[in-house]
Residue frames as qw, qx, qy, qz and C-alpha x, y, z in Angstrom:
[[0.533, 0.620, 0.058, -0.572, 87.43, 141.23, 109.52],
 [0.696, 0.102, 0.637, 0.317, 87.47, 139.09, 106.42],
 [0.022, -0.376, 0.417, 0.827, 88.42, 140.33, 102.98],
 [0.712, 0.483, 0.149, -0.488, 86.02, 140.50, 100.03],
 [0.873, 0.224, 0.378, 0.209, 86.56, 138.18, 97.09],
 [0.482, 0.834, -0.032, 0.266, 88.02, 141.07, 95.04],
 [0.245, -0.865, 0.410, -0.152, 90.49, 141.87, 97.87],
 [0.855, -0.264, 0.439, 0.078, 91.75, 138.29, 97.72],
 [0.746, 0.652, -0.045, 0.126, 93.23, 138.78, 94.25],
 [0.085, -0.844, 0.527, -0.038, 96.97, 138.14, 94.36],
 [0.650, 0.342, -0.674, 0.081, 99.72, 135.59, 94.68],
 [0.747, -0.527, 0.229, -0.334, 99.80, 133.03, 97.51],
 [0.358, 0.383, -0.844, 0.116, 102.09, 130.37, 98.93],
 [0.796, -0.360, -0.459, -0.160, 100.98, 127.29, 100.81],
 [0.293, -0.669, 0.521, -0.440, 101.74, 127.36, 104.53],
 [0.615, 0.130, -0.778, -0.014, 103.16, 123.86, 105.18],
 [0.042, 0.075, -0.765, 0.638, 102.65, 124.22, 108.94],
 [0.433, 0.253, 0.477, -0.722, 98.89, 124.65, 108.45],
 [0.673, 0.358, -0.353, -0.542, 98.26, 122.68, 105.25],
 [0.606, -0.168, 0.775, -0.068, 97.66, 118.93, 105.01],
 [0.602, 0.386, -0.510, -0.478, 98.00, 116.92, 101.82],
 [0.486, -0.225, 0.801, -0.270, 96.78, 113.46, 102.64],
 [0.515, 0.147, -0.696, -0.478, 95.36, 110.25, 101.26],
 [0.700, -0.126, 0.548, -0.441, 93.14, 107.32, 102.17],
 [0.440, 0.306, -0.775, -0.333, 93.62, 103.80, 100.77],
 [0.906, -0.195, 0.007, -0.375, 91.66, 100.59, 101.33],
 [0.059, 0.520, -0.842, 0.130, 93.77, 97.89, 103.04],
 [0.054, -0.030, 0.991, -0.119, 93.04, 94.14, 103.04],
 [0.267, -0.366, -0.698, -0.554, 89.51, 94.86, 101.78],
 [0.455, -0.594, -0.656, 0.097, 88.34, 95.67, 105.33],
 [0.364, -0.766, -0.216, 0.484, 89.85, 98.91, 106.58],
 [0.395, 0.876, 0.026, 0.277, 91.35, 102.21, 105.49],
 [0.664, -0.261, -0.067, 0.698, 94.90, 103.43, 105.90],
 [0.106, 0.983, 0.139, 0.063, 95.32, 107.19, 106.16],
 [0.687, -0.213, 0.064, 0.692, 98.50, 109.11, 105.58],
 [0.157, 0.973, 0.073, -0.151, 99.95, 112.39, 104.46],
 [0.703, 0.401, -0.049, 0.585, 102.96, 114.01, 102.87],
 [0.482, -0.728, -0.200, 0.444, 105.12, 116.14, 105.15],
 [0.305, -0.443, 0.296, 0.789, 107.16, 117.98, 102.51],
 [0.392, 0.624, 0.585, 0.339, 105.59, 120.03, 99.76],
 [0.095, -0.403, -0.016, 0.910, 105.47, 123.52, 98.35],
 [0.273, 0.589, 0.702, 0.291, 102.86, 125.29, 96.33],
 [0.023, -0.250, 0.003, 0.968, 101.86, 128.62, 94.90],
 [0.235, 0.629, 0.735, 0.100, 98.64, 130.04, 93.56],
 [0.014, -0.016, -0.114, -0.993, 97.31, 133.11, 91.87],
 [0.111, 0.580, 0.772, -0.233, 93.77, 133.95, 92.94],
 [0.015, -0.179, -0.311, -0.933, 91.68, 136.27, 90.81],
 [0.129, 0.371, 0.707, -0.589, 88.75, 137.47, 92.92],
 [0.384, 0.450, -0.054, -0.804, 87.18, 139.37, 90.03],
 [0.782, 0.336, -0.355, -0.386, 87.29, 136.38, 87.68],
 [0.685, -0.434, 0.574, -0.118, 87.99, 133.15, 89.61],
 [0.919, 0.350, 0.177, 0.040, 88.30, 131.22, 86.32],
 [0.467, 0.779, -0.317, 0.272, 91.60, 133.09, 85.80],
 [0.546, -0.676, 0.468, -0.160, 93.02, 131.63, 89.03],
 [0.817, 0.353, -0.454, 0.053, 95.78, 129.02, 88.86],
 [0.536, -0.695, 0.449, -0.168, 98.07, 127.03, 91.11],
 [0.741, 0.346, -0.571, 0.066, 100.71, 124.36, 91.37],
 [0.693, -0.598, 0.353, -0.195, 101.94, 121.99, 94.07],
 [0.610, 0.427, -0.660, 0.097, 105.07, 119.85, 94.27],
 [0.812, -0.494, 0.183, -0.250, 105.12, 117.04, 96.85],
 [0.103, 0.564, -0.818, 0.056, 108.24, 115.14, 97.92],
 [0.832, -0.055, -0.464, -0.300, 107.32, 111.45, 97.53],
 [0.547, 0.121, -0.710, 0.427, 109.82, 110.38, 100.19],
 [0.141, -0.227, 0.443, -0.856, 107.89, 112.40, 102.79],
 [0.661, -0.280, -0.511, -0.474, 104.99, 109.94, 102.80],
 [0.033, -0.220, 0.755, -0.616, 103.86, 109.16, 106.36],
 [0.635, -0.328, -0.542, -0.442, 101.23, 106.66, 107.48],
 [0.553, -0.629, 0.328, -0.436, 102.52, 106.41, 111.04],
 [0.935, -0.169, 0.306, 0.055, 104.07, 102.97, 110.41],
 [0.073, -0.756, 0.525, 0.384, 107.72, 103.24, 109.34],
 [0.451, -0.081, 0.849, 0.265, 107.89, 99.77, 107.77],
 [0.467, 0.662, 0.586, 0.006, 104.86, 100.52, 105.59],
 [0.141, 0.936, -0.068, -0.314, 106.23, 103.98, 104.72],
 [0.281, -0.528, 0.691, 0.406, 109.53, 102.44, 103.60],
 [0.472, 0.245, 0.818, 0.219, 107.62, 100.01, 101.35],
 [0.340, 0.842, 0.390, -0.151, 105.53, 102.87, 99.89],
 [0.018, -0.859, 0.317, 0.402, 108.76, 104.68, 98.94],
 [0.464, -0.227, 0.772, 0.371, 110.02, 101.69, 96.90],
 [0.178, 0.156, -0.649, -0.723, 109.37, 100.87, 93.25],
 [0.005, -0.369, -0.929, 0.028, 106.38, 98.76, 94.35],
 [0.024, 0.817, 0.521, -0.245, 104.56, 102.04, 94.94],
 [0.116, 0.970, 0.051, -0.207, 105.96, 105.58, 94.53],
 [0.811, 0.212, 0.065, 0.541, 109.61, 104.74, 93.69],
 [0.190, -0.965, -0.066, 0.169, 110.72, 107.90, 95.48],
 [0.528, -0.478, 0.389, 0.585, 114.42, 107.55, 94.55],
 [0.391, 0.200, 0.634, 0.637, 113.63, 107.53, 90.82],
 [0.064, -0.643, -0.462, -0.607, 110.61, 109.86, 90.95],
 [0.301, -0.142, -0.551, 0.765, 111.17, 112.22, 93.87],
 [0.204, 0.156, 0.155, -0.954, 108.31, 114.60, 93.05],
 [0.150, 0.571, 0.804, 0.076, 104.56, 114.28, 92.72],
 [0.048, -0.168, 0.042, 0.984, 103.11, 117.38, 91.08],
 [0.215, 0.695, 0.686, -0.019, 99.82, 119.05, 90.26],
 [0.108, -0.192, 0.169, 0.961, 99.35, 122.05, 88.00],
 [0.419, 0.568, 0.520, -0.482, 95.96, 123.61, 87.27],
 [0.235, 0.158, 0.648, 0.707, 94.60, 123.82, 83.76],
 [0.235, -0.498, -0.386, -0.740, 91.23, 125.38, 84.62],
 [0.006, -0.188, -0.688, 0.701, 89.18, 126.72, 87.52],
 [0.255, -0.435, -0.613, -0.608, 85.39, 126.65, 87.32],
 [0.223, -0.097, 0.491, -0.837, 83.40, 128.58, 89.91],
 [0.244, -0.334, -0.889, -0.195, 80.36, 126.52, 90.96],
 [0.333, -0.842, -0.416, -0.084, 79.06, 128.92, 93.63],
 [0.075, -0.921, 0.227, -0.308, 80.47, 131.62, 95.92],
 [0.500, -0.641, 0.565, -0.142, 82.29, 128.96, 97.91],
 [0.843, 0.003, 0.532, 0.077, 82.63, 125.93, 95.61],
 [0.286, 0.748, -0.456, -0.388, 85.18, 125.59, 92.82],
 [0.957, 0.144, 0.241, 0.073, 86.01, 122.78, 90.42],
 [0.063, -0.811, 0.514, 0.273, 89.75, 122.76, 89.79],
 [0.951, 0.285, 0.102, 0.066, 91.08, 120.67, 86.91],
 [0.020, -0.849, 0.515, 0.119, 94.76, 120.05, 86.40],
 [0.777, 0.363, -0.514, 0.031, 97.52, 117.66, 85.52],
 [0.707, -0.588, 0.370, -0.133, 98.60, 115.26, 88.27],
 [0.627, 0.525, -0.573, 0.056, 101.98, 113.57, 87.77],
 [0.735, -0.485, 0.451, -0.143, 102.99, 110.47, 89.76],
 [0.705, -0.181, 0.619, 0.294, 105.97, 108.35, 88.66],
 [0.069, -0.308, 0.530, 0.787, 106.27, 110.36, 85.41],
 [0.048, 0.459, 0.828, 0.319, 102.66, 109.49, 84.47],
 [0.116, 0.164, 0.150, -0.968, 100.56, 112.61, 83.94],
 [0.057, -0.483, -0.833, -0.264, 96.78, 112.45, 83.89],
 [0.208, -0.420, -0.050, -0.882, 94.07, 115.07, 84.23],
 [0.278, -0.403, -0.812, 0.316, 92.14, 115.14, 87.52],
 [0.206, -0.598, -0.200, -0.748, 89.31, 117.34, 88.73],
 [0.332, -0.205, -0.699, 0.599, 89.16, 118.33, 92.39],
 [0.259, -0.774, -0.393, -0.423, 86.12, 119.93, 93.98],
 [0.364, 0.034, -0.456, 0.811, 87.25, 122.58, 96.47],
 [0.270, -0.848, -0.448, -0.081, 85.30, 124.46, 99.09],
 [0.214, 0.526, -0.238, 0.788, 86.52, 127.93, 99.95],
 [0.550, -0.494, -0.632, 0.231, 86.43, 127.91, 103.76],
 [0.229, -0.949, -0.202, 0.077, 87.19, 131.57, 104.36],
 [0.534, 0.485, -0.200, 0.663, 89.90, 134.12, 104.91],
 [0.512, -0.837, -0.163, 0.101, 91.39, 135.96, 107.84],
 [0.272, 0.767, -0.414, 0.408, 94.30, 138.13, 108.83],
 [0.816, -0.241, -0.450, 0.270, 96.51, 136.18, 111.24],
 [0.491, -0.820, -0.110, 0.272, 98.27, 137.70, 114.30],
 [0.557, -0.298, 0.304, 0.713, 101.32, 138.48, 112.12],
 [0.236, 0.637, -0.064, -0.731, 99.32, 140.55, 109.63],
 [0.048, -0.140, 0.848, 0.508, 99.22, 137.87, 106.91],
 [0.697, 0.191, 0.009, -0.691, 96.08, 137.46, 104.85],
 [0.208, -0.133, 0.967, 0.059, 95.24, 133.75, 104.73],
 [0.707, 0.103, -0.221, -0.664, 92.72, 131.86, 102.64],
 [0.446, -0.169, 0.860, -0.179, 91.46, 128.36, 103.32],
 [0.677, 0.251, -0.428, -0.543, 90.36, 125.65, 100.91],
 [0.547, -0.177, 0.801, -0.170, 89.33, 122.04, 101.39],
 [0.705, 0.400, -0.303, -0.501, 88.99, 119.45, 98.66],
 [0.574, -0.234, 0.784, 0.023, 89.31, 115.83, 97.70],
 [0.659, 0.445, -0.390, -0.465, 89.39, 113.60, 94.65],
 [0.837, -0.148, 0.526, -0.032, 89.42, 109.84, 94.10],
 [0.382, 0.651, -0.567, -0.330, 92.00, 108.49, 91.66],
 [0.999, 0.050, -0.007, -0.003, 92.97, 105.05, 90.37],
 [0.424, -0.721, 0.484, 0.259, 96.54, 104.38, 91.47],
 [0.739, 0.110, 0.588, 0.309, 96.94, 101.89, 88.60],
 [0.464, 0.840, 0.237, 0.153, 96.38, 104.72, 86.10],
 [0.030, -0.943, 0.326, -0.053, 99.57, 106.29, 87.49],
 [0.636, 0.450, -0.610, 0.144, 101.69, 103.14, 87.24],
 [0.252, -0.394, 0.714, -0.521, 101.31, 102.21, 90.93],
 [0.764, 0.043, -0.439, -0.471, 100.24, 98.60, 90.39],
 [0.233, 0.220, -0.899, 0.299, 101.83, 96.42, 93.10],
 [0.716, -0.309, 0.079, -0.621, 99.44, 94.23, 95.02],
 [0.033, 0.197, -0.968, 0.149, 99.12, 90.88, 96.79],
 [0.606, -0.268, -0.566, -0.491, 96.24, 88.44, 96.63],
 [0.439, -0.367, 0.557, -0.602, 94.48, 87.62, 99.89],
 [0.070, -0.057, 0.995, -0.036, 93.84, 84.01, 100.87],
 [0.299, 0.461, 0.750, -0.366, 90.09, 84.55, 101.17],
 [0.372, 0.672, 0.518, 0.377, 89.85, 86.53, 97.95],
 [0.018, -0.996, -0.088, 0.003, 90.45, 90.13, 97.09],
 [0.633, 0.464, -0.216, 0.580, 93.70, 92.08, 97.27],
 [0.545, -0.350, -0.391, 0.654, 95.84, 93.72, 99.93],
 [0.102, -0.389, -0.040, 0.915, 95.68, 97.30, 98.56],
 [0.433, 0.707, 0.531, -0.177, 92.66, 98.86, 96.89],
 [0.496, 0.361, 0.367, 0.699, 93.02, 100.63, 93.56],
 [0.045, -0.848, -0.281, -0.447, 91.00, 103.72, 94.50],
 [0.489, -0.187, -0.349, 0.777, 92.92, 106.34, 96.48],
 [0.073, -0.930, -0.344, -0.107, 91.27, 109.43, 97.95],
 [0.464, 0.188, -0.152, 0.852, 93.55, 112.49, 97.88],
 [0.282, -0.844, -0.444, 0.106, 92.68, 115.09, 100.52],
 [0.380, 0.370, -0.047, 0.846, 93.67, 118.77, 100.58],
 [0.338, -0.853, -0.358, 0.173, 93.28, 121.06, 103.59],
 [0.548, 0.379, 0.054, 0.744, 94.95, 124.26, 102.47],
 [0.233, -0.894, -0.160, 0.346, 96.01, 127.41, 104.23],
 [0.616, 0.400, 0.184, 0.653, 97.66, 129.84, 101.82],
 [0.301, -0.699, -0.154, 0.630, 99.29, 133.17, 102.66],
 [0.437, 0.874, 0.176, 0.120, 99.02, 136.20, 100.36],
 [0.674, -0.109, 0.082, 0.726, 102.36, 137.54, 99.20],
 [0.286, 0.302, 0.199, 0.887, 103.35, 141.18, 98.85]]
């Protein structure tokens, strides 16, 4: 049995075993590289009676970036990209939640990468809720947003012989969230 929206009101933590925070970047002008971050934590307060009063925050460990190619991952951790030693955390904190329908929400917040903070708006779809076999109430959300990496100080690139650049500026951030109600 699923809970009503009002029953969802409460505090939640992200379940890292069932949540994916990923990205997609254009490579060499012809293909896409997909990856994710393996280490993160996040909390949220959901207000089922007034979803606009909901809020959340996520902290991602930059060094946990994983594209499946260790040499590329090592390069992404350097100052050319995320500079994980100097800026170990990527963070997002909501500033507003706008209900668009019973299942669609526009979440605006401050995204910080390499100490550059900019507002971003992520469209989320509420995918449902369920009580898991351990008695935990879970909610699911899916969302994505396209950002300009250059706006966050991630500017490294290399020109290609035939024109264009090695790494595209537009990065799609993807969120597949499973959050567990606390208390």
